N, C-alpha and C positions, 0 to 999 in steps of 0.2 A: 462732435461738430467743432470746427474751427472757433477759437475763442472770440475772434473778431466778428464772426457771423453771429455768435450768441449775443454779443454786445449790441450788434445792429438790430437783431430781432427784439431785444428788450427795449431798445430805443424806439423801434417802430411801434410796438405795443403802446408805449407811452404817448406817442404823437399821432397814432392812427386816426383818431377822431378828426383832428384838424386837417390831416392830409386828405381824407375822404371828403370833407366839407369843401376844401378847395377844388378838388376834382369835379365835384357836382356843380359848384358855382361857375366853373369855367365853360361849361357848355354854352356855345354862343346863342344868343337870343335875338339880337338885333344888329343893325349895321354898325352902331357905335361900339358895341361889345366886340364884334368881329374885327373891326379895324383897330380898336384899342390893343388887342392882343398881337396883331400884326406889327403895329408901331412899337410895342414893347419889345418884341423879338428882334426888330431891326436895331433897337438901341442897345441890347444887352452885350454884344461882343466887346470884350475888353473893358466892360463897365460893371459896377456892382448892381445886382438886380434891384436892390433897395432904391437907388436913385432913379433907375429907369421906371419902376412902378410909381414912384412919387410923381415923376414928370407926367406920365400918362394920366394918372388920377387927377392931377391939377388941370390938365387940358380938358378932361371930361367935365370936371366941376365948373369950369369957366365957359363951357359950351364951345370950345375952340378946336377940339380934336379934328373934326371933319372940315373945318374951314380955315384954319390958321395958315398964314403965309410961311415961307421958309424963315424969314426973319423972326416972326412971332414964335415959331417952333424953337428956334435957337435960344430964345430968351427963357423958354420953359425947361430946357434940357440941362438943368443945374446938376453938376456932378457926373453927367454922362460924358464919356470921352468922345472926342471928335464930333462935337455938336453940329458943326457946319455940314459935315459929310452926312451925318445921320438925319438931319433935318431935310436935306435934299432928297435922301432916299425915301423918307416918309411922304414927301410931296409926290414923288414919282409913283410910289405904291398906291397912294390915294387915287390916282388917275386910273389904276387898274382894278379898283374895287369892284365895278360891275362884272368884269371878267372873272375875278376871283370868286364872286358869289355863284357864278354859273358853273364853276369847277368843283364846288364843294362835294357833290355826290359822286365824283368820278375817281376811278382808281389811280389815275395818273396825276392826282392833285400834287403830290409831293414833288414829282419831277417838274411840274409846271411852276411851283413855287421857286425851286432852285434856278430855273431858267428865266423866270420873268420878274422876280422880286429881288432887286439889287440889295445884297447884304444877307440873304438867306442861303446858307449852304446846307450840308447834310444835317448838322445838329439843329440849327435854328428853324429849319423847315419842320422837323419833327417836334421841336419845342412848341412852335405855333399850333401845329395840329393837335398836340396833347392839350394845349390850353383852350381849344375850342371844342373839345369833347371826343377826339379820336383816341382809341384805346390800343394798347399793345405795341407801341412804337418805342424802340430804345433811343434815348437821348444821351449821347456820349460826350461828356465834357471831361475836364481834367480831374474832377472829383470822382467820377465813375471809373475813369481809367486807373487812377491811383488806388482805388479800393479793390478793383479786380486784380491788380498786380499784388497788392498787400495780402490778399487771401489766396494767392496762388492760382487764380483762374486765367491769368495771362502773364506771359513771360517777362516783359519789361516795359518801361515807360518810353514814350517817344512821340514825335509829332503825329498829329492825326491825319494821315493820308487817307484817301478813300478806302484803300484796302484794309488799313489798320482799323478805321472806323467800323467797317463791316464786320471784321473779325471780333472786335470788342462788342459790337451789337449782338452778335450771336452768343458770346459768352455771357453777356448781361441777361439775355432772354433765358439761357440755361439756368442762371442763378435765380431768376424770377420764378421759374417752374419749380426749382429745387426748394425754395423757401415758401412757395405757395403765396406769394405776394404779387398782385398785378404789376406789370412793368411800369405803368404810369405812377403807381404809388411807391414802388421800390426806388425809382429815380429820385423822387422827392425826399424819401427817407435817407438815402445815401447822401444826397446833397446837404441836407440839414446836419447829418451825422458827421460828415467830413469837414464841412465849412465852419461848424461851430455857431452858425447863425441861430438866434432864438426864434426869429420869425421867418415865415416863408413868403417870398415876394413873387415867385413863380413864373 
C-alpha cells in the first residue's frame, strides 16, 4: 500500500473515536441545530472553519441565531471573511427555513440547496447535508483534491469546475471503498491529516 495511505490509516485509527462522535452529534434534532449548520456552511468559503464555528456557537449561546438582524450577525462574524455578504446570505437563508424543512426527505434536496441557498455550491451543499446526518456524500475541497493527487488517484491539481468536482468525487468514493472507511469519516480524516488542525470544527 502507498506509504501516504498507510500514514492516513494510522492517523484515522488514532482519531476515529472523535470523528465518529462528531458524525453522531451532527444529526439534526431541532430547528436551531438545522439552521446553525446551514449558517456555518454559508460562512466557511474562504474562511477558517474554527472562526465560523465559534461565531455560530456564540449566536446560539446568546439566543440570537434565529432572530439576529444583518447588523447583529456582522458583529458576530469575527474572523469570517466577507462578513457583510455572509450575514446577508444568512438572513436570506433563514427566510427559506420552512421550505428547507419540507425538503429534507426528498432526493432533490442537494439540487434545491444549490439553487435556493445563496452561497451553497456543490461542496457546501454536501458539507451541510453531511453535518445534518446524510451519509455517503463526497465533500471535495482543496485538501481532498491535494490528497487524491498526492496518492496518484487523480492526475493534477486545478480549479474545481463541476466536471472536475464530479470526477474527484468518484475517485474519493473509490478510495473510501478501498480503505473501508465511510465517506463522511474519510473526509474528516483527510481534512485533519492534510490541514494539520488539532481540532475538528466541521
